C-alpha positions in Angstrom: 46.3 5.4 -100.8 48.3 7.5 -98.5 50.5 9.7 -100.2 54.0 10.5 -98.4 55.6 13.9 -98.3 57.7 14.3 -101.1 60.8 16.1 -99.4 63.1 14.8 -96.7 62.3 15.9 -93.2 65.2 16.1 -90.2 64.9 16.6 -86.8 67.4 16.3 -83.8 66.0 15.2 -80.4 68.9 16.8 -78.7 67.8 20.2 -79.8 64.4 19.9 -78.4 63.8 20.8 -74.8 62.5 18.2 -72.5 58.9 18.0 -71.0 59.7 16.4 -67.6 57.4 14.9 -65.0 59.0 13.8 -62.0 61.7 11.3 -63.1 60.4 10.8 -66.6 61.5 13.2 -69.3 60.4 13.4 -73.0 61.6 15.2 -76.2 59.3 14.9 -79.3 60.2 15.6 -82.8 57.3 16.2 -85.0 57.7 15.3 -88.6 54.9 15.1 -91.3 52.5 12.8 -90.0 54.8 11.1 -87.4 56.1 11.8 -84.0 59.3 10.6 -82.6 59.6 10.8 -78.8 62.7 10.0 -76.7 61.6 9.0 -73.6 63.9 8.7 -70.4 62.8 7.0 -67.3 65.5 7.7 -64.7 66.6 5.2 -62.0 63.4 4.8 -59.9 60.9 6.1 -62.2 57.5 4.5 -62.1 54.7 5.6 -64.5 52.1 5.6 -61.7 54.4 7.8 -59.5 55.7 10.2 -62.0 52.9 10.6 -64.8 49.4 9.3 -63.1 48.5 12.6 -61.8 49.5 14.5 -64.7 47.7 12.0 -66.9 44.5 11.8 -65.0 44.0 8.0 -65.4 45.0 5.0 -63.0 47.1 3.5 -65.7 48.9 4.9 -68.9 46.0 4.6 -71.6 48.2 5.5 -74.7 49.6 2.8 -77.0 53.5 2.9 -77.4 55.5 1.2 -80.3 59.2 1.9 -79.4 63.0 0.7 -79.6 64.8 0.5 -76.2 67.9 1.9 -76.5 69.4 1.7 -72.8 68.7 0.4 -69.7 65.4 -1.9 -68.6 61.9 -1.1 -68.4 59.4 -3.3 -66.8 55.7 -3.0 -67.9 52.6 -4.5 -66.2 49.4 -4.8 -67.9 45.9 -4.6 -66.6 45.4 -8.3 -66.8 48.5 -8.7 -64.4 50.9 -9.9 -67.2 54.3 -8.3 -67.0 57.5 -8.3 -69.2 60.9 -6.6 -68.9 62.2 -4.8 -72.1 65.9 -4.2 -72.4 68.5 -2.4 -74.9 67.8 -3.6 -78.3 64.2 -4.9 -77.9 61.2 -3.5 -79.7 58.1 -3.1 -77.9 54.6 -2.8 -78.7 52.5 -1.9 -75.6 48.6 -1.3 -75.9 46.5 0.9 -73.5 46.3 0.1 -69.8 49.8 -0.4 -68.5 52.4 1.2 -65.8 56.0 0.9 -66.4 59.1 1.7 -64.2 62.8 1.3 -64.6 64.5 -2.0 -63.6 68.0 -1.8 -62.0 70.5 0.9 -61.3 70.5 2.5 -65.0 68.2 4.9 -66.8 65.8 3.3 -69.4 65.8 5.1 -72.6 63.6 4.4 -75.5 62.5 5.9 -78.8 58.8 5.8 -79.5 57.3 6.0 -83.1 53.6 7.3 -83.4 50.9 8.6 -85.8 48.4 8.5 -83.0 46.3 5.3 -82.5 45.9 4.5 -86.0 47.9 1.4 -86.0 45.2 -0.2 -83.6 42.3 0.6 -86.0 40.4 -2.2 -87.6 
């Protein structure tokens, strides 16, 4: 049984410096065992243009569980399937995808992760 930290924890994303790659920026708060990341895909951002060289992979190979707060994000998986996520949508993206903003507004989402453990058997 996993034991939770017995004390409350708090972080303020607005107080964390952004990690910027082209038109994509991220701020990550590290809590005990959980990372919470605010990601902004500015208008015109695309993972394969802005983060591909940094990541060193053809597609994003990280899984994501996130809540979209603003804008729209299109995602294409390795198998060619596509979907668009909008404000209020919760998304679970497995590894092997590209993503880009749709429309004239930035897309902002908040991602929650504990590494890749939620894909473990």
